[in-house]
N, C-alpha and C positions, 0 to 999 in steps of 0.2 A: 232598563234601556231608556224608557221615556224620561226618567228623571234628569238625565244629562243632555237630552236632545234640544237643540236650539229652538225648534218649532214649539215644543212643549213649554219651554221657558218663556218664549215670547207670548204665547197664549195665556200664560199665568200672569204676565205683566200687563197685558192690554185687553180691553173689552172686546175688540174686534181686530182683524187683520185684513188688509187689502191684498188680494192676489192679482196677478197681471191680467192682460187681455189676450187678444188673438195672436197666435203664432203665424198660421197660414196666411191670413188676410194681410198681415204686416209684411211677410216675405213676398207675397205676390206683388205688393206695391213696390218692392225693391227689385222686381224683375224675375222672380221665380216663375217658371213656365208650368202650365197645367200638365199634370202627369209626371213632373220632375219630383224627386224625393228631397224634401227639405233637409233631411238628415245629412245628405251628401255635402251640403253647404258648410257643415261644421268643419270640414277639411278644405273645401274648395273656396269658400268665401267667409272665413271666420270673422272678418271685420263687419260683415252685415249682421251676423248673429250677435256680435258684441253690441252693435248699435241698437238692435231690437231690445236686448235686455236693459241697456243703459237708458233708453228712452222710457221704458216702463218704470224703472227705478226713479228717474227724474219726475215722472208723473205721480209718484207716491206709492208704488207697489212695495209691500212688505215681503211678498213671496214672488219669486220668478221661477217659471217652469222651463226646464231645459228643452232644446230643440230635438227631442227624441221620441215624439209620439209614435212614430212608425219604426222604432228602433229594434224590434225583434227580428230574428232571422227570417221569419215568415214574411214580414213586410219588406225587408231589405232584399229578399230573394227576387222580388218583382223588378228590382233595379240591378240585379247581378252583384249585390254587395253583401250577401249573407255571410261571407267570410270576414267581414269588417265590423261585425257587431260590437265587439269589445272596444276597438279603436274609435269608432264613430261616437259611441256613447260616452267614452272617457273624454274625448275631445269636447263634446257638447257640455259636459259637466265642468270641465276646466274653464271654458269660456264664461259660463254663468258664474262660476265661483270667483273668478277674477273681478267681474263686475260687482258682485255682492261685496267682496272684501274691500273694494275701493269706495263703497258707498259711505255716506256720512252717518248712517244709522245701521242697525242690524237688519240685514236682508236674508231671508231664508232661500236656499237653493233646493228646489224640489225636482226630482228626476222624473220627467214625464214618461209614463208607461201606458201606451194605448193598447187596444185589443189586437190580437194576432191577425184578425181577419178570417180565421179558420173556424169552422163549426166543430164543437167538441162531440166526442162519442156520447150518445148513440146517433145524434143527428148528422155528424160528420166523422172525419178520420182522426182528428186531433185527440190523443189520449190525455188524461189528466197529468200523468207524469211527464209527458212530452211538453205540455204547456208550462209546468213548473220549471223544467229544464231550460226552456226558451226564455222565460222571464228572468230566471236566475242569471243566465248568460248576459242578458242586457244589463241587469242590475249590478253585476260585477264591474262592468265598465263604468256605470254611473257612480258607484261607490269609489272606485279608483280615482275618478276625477274630482271627488269631493262634495257630492250632494249631501244634504242634511237628512233627506227623507225620500222614500219612493212614493211617487204620486201616481197612483193607478186610476186612470180616468176614461170616461166615455164608454164605460162597459155596459153590456146588456145581459151577459150570462153570469148568474151567480157562481157557477162552477169556475168560470174563467177568473172572476174576482178572487175566489178562494185560492186558485193556482198561483196567481200573482202575489197574493198575501203570503202564501207559504214560501214562495221564492224569496220575498223580502226578508222573512225570518231566517231562511237558510243562509242568505248572504250577510245578514247582520245589519239590516236597515229597518228603522221604524217605517210605518206605512200609513198612507191615507188612501181611501178609495171613493170614487164617485161613479154613479150610473148615469146613463142618458135615457131619460124617460120620454121617449119620442113617439111612442106607439099607443095612442088612446090613453095617455097618462102613465103608461107602464113602459118598461124597457121592451125592446123587440122580442126578448125571450120571456116576457111575462112577469118580470119582477115589479112589485108594487113599491112606491116610495117608502111607505111605512115599514116595509120589511128590510130596508137597506141595513139597519143596525145589526141584524142577526146574521147577515151573510158570512162575515168572516170575523165576528167578534170573539170567537174561541181560538183563533190562530195566533200562536205566540202570545205576546202581551196585549193583543187586540190593536185596532187602529187608533191613531192619534185623532183622526177626524173621519167622518163619512159625509156623503152628500150627493149633489147632482151637478152635472155640467152639460153644456151643449143643449140638446133637445130641439125644440122648434121655435120658441120665442120667450120673451121675458115674463109675460103673464103666466104662461104654462109652467115655467120652472119655479115661479113663486108659489103656484098651487102645489107642486111637488114638495116644496119646502115646508108648507103648512102641514102636509101629511107627515113629513119626517120629524119635525120638531114637536108635533102633536103626539107622535108615537113614543118619543123619548125626549122630554124637555131638558134633561141634563146632559145630553150628548153634545159634542162639538160638531157642528154641522157646517158644511161647505156648500156654497151656491155660486156657480160660475156660469151665468146665463148668456145666451146669444144676444147680440145687440139689436133688439127688436126682431122683426120678421124678415127672413131671407126672401127676396123676390128677384126673379130673372128679368134683366133688361137686355134683350138681345142674347148674347152668349155669356154675359157677365152676371154674377150674383151681387146684388146690393142689399144692404141691411137698413131697415127702416128706423132704427134707433138713433136718436139725437143725443148729444151730451146731457141736456135737461132730462130726457126720458130715462137715461141710464142712471142719472143722479137720483131720480125718484125710485127707480128699481132698487138701488143700493139702500136707500132709507127704508123701503118696505121690507127688504131682506133682513135688515137689522131688527126691525120691529117684529118680524116673524121668527126671530130667534137664531139667525145665522151668525156664526162667529167669524167665519172666513168668507169674504165676499169678493168676487172678481167677475171678469167678463170672458166670454168664449168667442165664437165666430163673429167677425165684424167689429169687435171692440178695439178701437184704436187708443193711442196714448191720450188723445183729446178727450175721449169718453172716460178713460180711467182717471184723468186729472179731475174731471167734474165729479166723479164718484168719490174721490179722496176729499175734496172740499165739502161735499154734501155730508159725508160720514163724520168728518171732524167737527162739523157745526151742528150735528143732529142731536136733538133732544128726543129720547125714545118716546114713542107714542104707544097706544094700545095695540095689541096684536091685531093685524088686519084680517078682515074677512075676504073671501073670494070676490065678493061684490066690490069691496074697496079697491082691490087690485085691478079688477077690470075697469073700474071707473078712472083710475089714475094712469094705468099703463096701456089699456086697450083690451079687446076681446081675446078670449082663449082661442088658440089655433086648433086644439084638439078637444075632445071630450076629456073630462078629468078621469083619473084612474078609477074613481068610485062609480062613475057612470058606465064605464066599459065602452063598448062601441067597436066599430070595424077598424081595419087597418087604414091609417091615413096615407096620403101620398108621401113617398119618401122625399125628404127635403135635401139630404146631403149625399152627394156622390162619394162613395168610398169610405164614409164614416171617418174622415180625417178631421181632427180638431183644427178649427181654422180661425 
């Protein structure tokens, strides 16, 4: 399967790929209301989603993620749209596919698959088989719309990653998966970054890439990256970090990251061994364009230490996974990639 996959082919061609930036942040700037499901815009405002993807491609993205982070029936049920899973995901994939096909270079369409928001047995009511079925239902829509790869992201539960990976294999899509290491350097369910490789490596042909996204800040995700590439230097690793640190100003969240800071984050990510580098919450087209310029002009340096990262990007928001520590304050409402 991987031999003919466009993402595998592009990775074989290029030393690194640039993934896109924030979906939620960009859509809020276009008028999405808090509590509104971005996925509904795939049908209600397709021109806005087209603009989102086109702006990221123009900024230099090699990979664009569909507007389907909350595209499972569990998430869409909150908006009374659980009977529209296939159609909303298919439409999202078609919009991204059209933008990618019109680009002057190869652009990969990745089908964004976020967590269901449910706790799995024994902590909650969601069974493994039900999770596989829900993810497969979403991925059938994404595949019908033309995605190149299932992009399983912002995960905390290893079992939920496995369920999504199994769904991808069942549907016939190659897959990538990333965890969100936002709780004292581990995922909320206790997964250590160094253990990401083994989570679903035995499912089907295994992942095309694994890694981290979201989390709490750029320094913290680079710390997770060091753990991941240190554990398996030969793996294809993804890092898609937030744009600096989120901070509330009144009722609004602002991100501290500037384009120069995100450019340095991208260089450090490359030095630390990431092959796919992008941005998550708060990362605009302006940030992404700075990352593109920085990466294209970058001469690889030695592998950074944690001290180097802190010196260049700023202090860690959490303890590292190796230090342990208590639960930090939650940064993100509803765990929506933004």
